[in-house]
MARDO-438313 format. One record per residue: residue in one letter; x, y, z of N, C-alpha, C in turn. Coordinates in steps of 0.05 Angstrom, whole numbers, always signed. Atoms other than C-alpha are relative to their C-alpha. Layout:
REM MARDO-438313
<'a' <X Y Z> <X Y Z> <X Y Z>>,
...
REM end
This chain:
REM MARDO-438313
<'x' <-8 -6 -28> <-112 +226 -67> <-8 +29 +6>>,
<'x' <+8 -27 -5> <-125 +300 -76> <-29 +4 +7>>,
<'x' <+29 -1 -7> <-200 +286 -72> <-5 -2 +30>>,
<'x' <+4 +3 -29> <-190 +268 +1> <+20 +16 +16>>,
<'x' <-17 -19 -13> <-140 +323 +17> <+28 -10 +5>>,
<'x' <-28 +10 -3> <-75 +283 +10> <+16 +8 -25>>,
<'x' <-17 -7 +21> <-20 +313 -32> <+20 -23 -5>>,
<'x' <-17 +23 +6> <+18 +257 -67> <+21 +9 -20>>,
<'x' <-22 -8 +17> <+86 +278 -94> <+20 -22 -2>>,
<'x' <-19 +22 -2> <+119 +211 -83> <+1 -18 -25>>,
<'x' <-3 +20 +21> <+137 +152 -125> <+5 -27 +13>>,
<'x' <-7 +27 -11> <+146 +77 -116> <+29 -1 +7>>,
<'x' <-28 +2 -10> <+208 +60 -77> <+6 -29 +5>>,
<'x' <-9 +27 -6> <+248 -2 -68> <+3 -4 +30>>,
<'x' <-3 +6 -28> <+246 -35 +0> <+30 +2 +9>>,
<'x' <-29 +0 -6> <+322 -38 -4> <+9 +27 +12>>,
<'x' <-9 -26 -10> <+329 +37 +9> <-9 +5 +29>>,
<'x' <+10 -4 -27> <+293 +29 +76> <+12 -21 +20>>,
<'x' <-9 +22 -15> <+330 -33 +101> <+14 +8 +26>>,
<'x' <-15 -7 -24> <+375 +3 +151> <-15 +19 +18>>,
<'x' <+17 -17 -17> <+318 +44 +181> <-15 -17 +19>>,
<'x' <+16 +14 -20> <+281 +24 +244> <-30 +5 -4>>,
<'x' <+29 -2 +2> <+207 +10 +237> <-13 -19 +20>>,
<'x' <+16 +18 -16> <+156 -20 +284> <-15 -19 -18>>,
<'x' <+17 +15 +18> <+113 -44 +227> <+4 +9 -29>>,
<'x' <-1 -5 +29> <+122 -48 +151> <-24 -12 -12>>,
<'x' <+25 +10 +13> <+57 -54 +112> <+3 +2 -30>>,
<'x' <+1 +0 +29> <+56 -75 +40> <-29 -3 -9>>,
<'x' <+27 +1 +9> <-7 -66 +0> <-2 -10 -29>>,
<'x' <-1 +9 +28> <+14 -89 -69> <+7 -30 -1>>,
<'x' <-5 +28 +1> <+10 -163 -85> <+27 -6 -14>>,
<'x' <-26 +4 +12> <+72 -155 -129> <+22 +1 +21>>,
<'x' <-20 -2 -22> <+111 -134 -67> <-1 -25 +17>>,
<'x' <+3 +24 -16> <+84 -194 -29> <+13 -24 -14>>,
<'x' <-11 +22 +16> <+106 -241 -85> <+30 +3 -4>>,
<'x' <-28 -5 +6> <+173 -209 -100> <+18 +6 +24>>,
<'x' <-14 -6 -25> <+193 -189 -29> <-15 -13 +23>>,
<'x' <+16 +13 -20> <+160 -241 +15> <+12 +2 +29>>,
<'x' <-13 -3 -26> <+210 -228 +72> <+11 +28 +3>>,
<'x' <-11 -27 -7> <+226 -161 +104> <+25 -5 +16>>,
<'x' <-26 +5 -14> <+300 -163 +123> <+8 +23 +18>>,
<'x' <-6 -23 -18> <+298 -96 +159> <-12 -5 +28>>,
<'x' <+11 +2 -27> <+277 -82 +230> <-29 +6 +0>>,
<'x' <+29 -5 -2> <+204 -86 +248> <-16 -23 -12>>,
<'x' <+18 +21 +9> <+146 -133 +236> <-11 +8 -28>>,
<'x' <+11 -5 +26> <+119 -140 +165> <-29 -11 -1>>,
<'x' <+27 +9 +4> <+45 -145 +149> <-8 +7 -29>>,
<'x' <+9 -5 +28> <+13 -151 +80> <-31 +2 +0>>,
<'x' <+28 -3 +6> <-56 -125 +61> <-3 -2 -30>>,
<'x' <+3 +5 +29> <-78 -150 -7> <-21 +18 -12>>,
<'x' <+18 -17 +16> <-109 -100 -55> <+7 -4 -29>>,
<'x' <-6 +2 +28> <-116 -105 -130> <+15 +25 -9>>,
<'x' <-15 -23 +11> <-69 -61 -170> <-18 +16 -18>>,
<'x' <+18 -16 +16> <-112 -4 -196> <+12 +8 -27>>,
<'x' <-13 -7 +26> <-61 +10 -251> <-6 -21 -21>>,
<'x' <+7 +22 +19> <-83 -56 -283> <-30 +0 -7>>,
<'x' <+29 -1 +5> <-156 -36 -285> <-5 +6 -30>>,
<'x' <+7 -4 +28> <-189 -38 -353> <-28 +13 -1>>,
<'x' <+26 -13 +5> <-248 -1 -382> <+3 +29 -7>>,
<'x' <+0 -29 +6> <-266 +72 -393> <+17 +14 +21>>,
<'x' <-15 -16 -20> <-228 +127 -357> <-16 +1 +26>>,
<'x' <+17 -2 -24> <-287 +133 -309> <+0 -26 +15>>,
<'x' <-1 +27 -13> <-286 +58 -295> <+27 -4 +14>>,
<'x' <-27 +2 -12> <-211 +60 -282> <+2 +17 +24>>,
<'x' <+0 -19 -22> <-219 +120 -237> <-16 -12 +24>>,
<'x' <+16 +13 -21> <-273 +82 -198> <+16 -22 +15>>,
<'x' <-17 +20 -12> <-223 +25 -186> <+21 +13 +18>>,
<'x' <-20 -15 -16> <-170 +74 -161> <-13 +10 +26>>,
<'x' <+14 -10 -23> <-221 +105 -114> <-7 -22 +19>>,
<'x' <+7 +22 -16> <-244 +38 -89> <+24 -11 +16>>,
<'x' <-24 +9 -13> <-173 +15 -73> <+9 +20 +21>>,
<'x' <-8 -21 -19> <-156 +81 -41> <-17 -1 +25>>,
<'x' <+18 +0 -23> <-217 +78 +4> <+3 -26 +17>>,
<'x' <-4 +25 -14> <-204 +5 +22> <+26 +1 +17>>,
<'x' <-25 -4 -15> <-132 +22 +42> <-5 +18 +24>>,
<'x' <+6 -19 -22> <-158 +81 +84> <-15 -14 +22>>,
<'x' <+15 +15 -21> <-203 +32 +121> <+17 -21 +13>>,
<'x' <-14 +24 -11> <-157 -29 +129> <+25 +7 +15>>,
<'x' <-25 -7 -13> <-92 +5 +149> <-5 +9 +29>>,
<'x' <+5 -7 -28> <-121 +39 +211> <-9 -25 +17>>,
<'x' <+8 +25 -14> <-154 -28 +230> <+24 -16 +7>>,
<'x' <-24 +15 -5> <-87 -62 +224> <+16 +13 +23>>,
<'x' <-15 -14 -20> <-53 -9 +266> <-13 -2 +28>>,
<'x' <+14 +4 -26> <-106 -15 +321> <+5 -27 +11>>,
<'x' <-4 +28 -10> <-98 -90 +324> <+29 -5 +7>>,
<'x' <-28 +3 -6> <-22 -83 +326> <+8 +14 +26>>,
<'x' <-7 -16 -24> <-24 -34 +385> <-3 -16 +25>>,
REM end
């Protein structure tokens, strides 16, 4: 993320901690989230964009890094497209 100017200090969070918050749109990008939390019980519409989990990539460090970059770039493309179509 730092390669594209984004500081990432976060961590994975449970959807449960956001249930009482108001959202217009909740976007999941992990297939594990889609399988284990197929219904969003909070406020707002839920959309899922399917991407492979880069943490499961195999190969050399460089090959794994290439998968992370590919997923990062695909998310950067698909999320704005989703937001434009939802507007």
